[in-house]
Every structure is written in structure tokens, then in C-alpha cells.
N, C-alpha and C positions, 0 to 999 in steps of 0.2 A: 778501264773503269773501277772503282769499286762502289760500295754500295755508300759508304760514307760520302766519296766526293760526291757521286751523285744528288745528294741527299743535302750536301753545302752548297752546292752550286744552285740547289734552289735556294737555300735559305740566302746566299748573298744576292739572288735575283729581289728576294724579298722587303729583305731588311738591310741592304748592305749599299756599299757604293763604285765597287770595282765589277760589276755581274762580267762586261762584256772582257774586259783583259781577266780575269779568271777561267772563264768561257774558251776564251781563247786560250790560252795554258794548256789546259787539259784537255779538249782537243788537240793542240799540236803535240804534246806529249804522247796520246794515242797515236795519231799519225807515225813519231819516230817508235815506235815503236813495232811501226807496222802493219796494226790498227784502224780500217777505212769501212767506213761508210757512207752511203750516199748520201750528198751534202757537205762533209765534212771538208769538204774544198773551202767551206764560206771562212773559216781561221785560219789559212793561210790569206799573209796579207806581213807586207812589212810595215802597218800603222792598225793600231789596235781598233779592230771590227764597232763600227754601229752598232746600237739598242737593236734593230730587229734582225741584223743578222744573228749575236747577241740570244737574240729569243728562237729563233729557226733551228740554231742548233741545239738549244737546250728539249726544243721539240720532237728532235733525230732523237738526241739519247736515251727522254723517256720513251719513244714507242717503241724504244727499245727494252726499257724494263718501264713498264706499265705502270707494275705492283711499285715501284718507289717513288711515285708520283705523291708531292702533298698539294690536296687541296689549299688552295691561298686563302679562299674567302675564308673558311670554317676555322683554320689557323689566325684567322685575323679576327675572328668574333675571339677563338677564345679566348688568344694575345691579350685582347683589350679588356673581354673578363677579368682574366686572373690574373694579369701583370699588368694596375693601373696607369704604373708611372710610364708606361712606355709610349703613352701617348706626345709624352712628350722628352723623352729622352730616348738615344740610339740604342739598340735591342742588339746588345750582341748575343751568338750565340759557340756552341763546342758541340759537336758533333762525335759521337760513338762508333767503335766498329761494328755492332749492331744495326747503327742506321737509326740508335735513337741518340734522340738530340735536347740536349740543356739552354734553353734561354733567360735572358734576363733583364727585367726591366730597370735595372742600381739600384735597385733593394732587393730584389726577392729572385731568387732561383726555381723553373722550373721546368721537367721533364718530362718533353714528347714523344711518343711514336704515331708518326706524319700528323694527324691536325690533332690527333688526343695529347688529354693531359694526361701523364699519369703520375706525378703529384707535384705540388707546391712548398718551397720554405717559407716559413714565416720569412720578415725583417729583419735583414743580416748584416745591414748598410744601414748609412746616412745617407748616401749619393751618388757609390759608385762598385760592382762587381767585376773585376777582370777575372776572365778564364784562365790559367796558366797551365792545365794538363788535365784528361780522362782517362784516365786508367787501373786496370785490375780492378775493376767498383769502385773506384775512387774518384768522384770531381775535385779538383782542389785551383784553387784560386785564394783574390786575395782583396780586398774590404778598406772601405773607407768607414771609421767608426763615429769622428767627431774633428772639430779642428783642430784639435792637441794631438792628433790619431796619424799614423800617418796610414800612407794607402796599402803596405803593406799588413797591415792584419791581416792573417790569414786564415782560410776556410777551405773544409774538407768536409764533403759531401758523400750519404755514402747513395753510388747512383741506384742502387736497385727502390730502396727504402725509400730513400731522401733524408735521412738523420742526419742531422748535425751533427757529424762527430768530432770538429776540433773549429772554435771560432764559437762566437756571442747571439744569442736574439737579441737586436734594438727593436720591437715593435711584432704585431700582428701578420 
């Protein structure tokens, strides 16, 4: 299991809706590749596992890699402070191979390392940010810039600095 996958599954638990399915698929992949850890048998099921077993599997994974554990309460605190629109919008994310990740509150983007914010962009959308890819230090995606604009108004952020390389700022 990669660092990226372990960070991603924690973000799924915090912000997503498919946590049991994703962790079951991830552990099943580990089993299929011959990697076993005590408790992985919880993932072996004809149906989707329940939330309790999903949380147990995550704890098994994090007990092997405690350095990758995200402090959920601290991340929530920082997100509510720095990405205020997140209270009413879906939070989307994308994870870099380094384990750092970007979150969006549908208006702006922020880079995190665990629960620590590295940078936050100004407002680059009026109502939606979609991440397309994060590679070679560039975060690419699409934003919505108003009623006459399509969602595919693209943006590129430098993942290291947070500088907007392509796209436009629509607010603070």
C-alpha cells in the first residue's frame, strides 16, 4: 500500500461517502498481491463491509504506518478556518505521491501536509472546483466562472508554491 493510498483512504473516511467500499477494495488488492496483515480477513466479504469493519481495517493499516495518520479534528479545524465554504459544499481532494494533498471547498484550493496547511489559493471559482490531475508539481483542474461560462474553465496551480499559473482569480 502506498503512502498516497493510505492518505487518500483517510480523506475518504473524513470527507467522502464511499469509505467502506474503497478500503475493502484497497485491502482486497493487498491480499491479491500476497500481502497479509492480522485482521485483513475483515475485508473478505461477498458484499460491502460495514462502517465498523472499515474503521477497524483503517486502524490496522495505520498501526503499521502511524507516521501517515491524519489528525482528523485538527484537519477539520483548519479546513473550517481556511476553507469556510466547506461547511455547505462537498470537499474534494487529490493526493500527491509525496502524501501531501489538496482540498477544495468549491471556491479555493489549499495544500496540506497531514493537518497542516501549506498554502491556500485565492478564490478561483464561483461555485465549483474539479481536480483533474496532480503530476510533475502541477495541479490541474476546472472551475466554474459564472452562468455564461462552462465548468471547463481550466486552471493550473504550482503545487509547491500555490501560484496560479493558468486561470483567473475571482475573489479573495
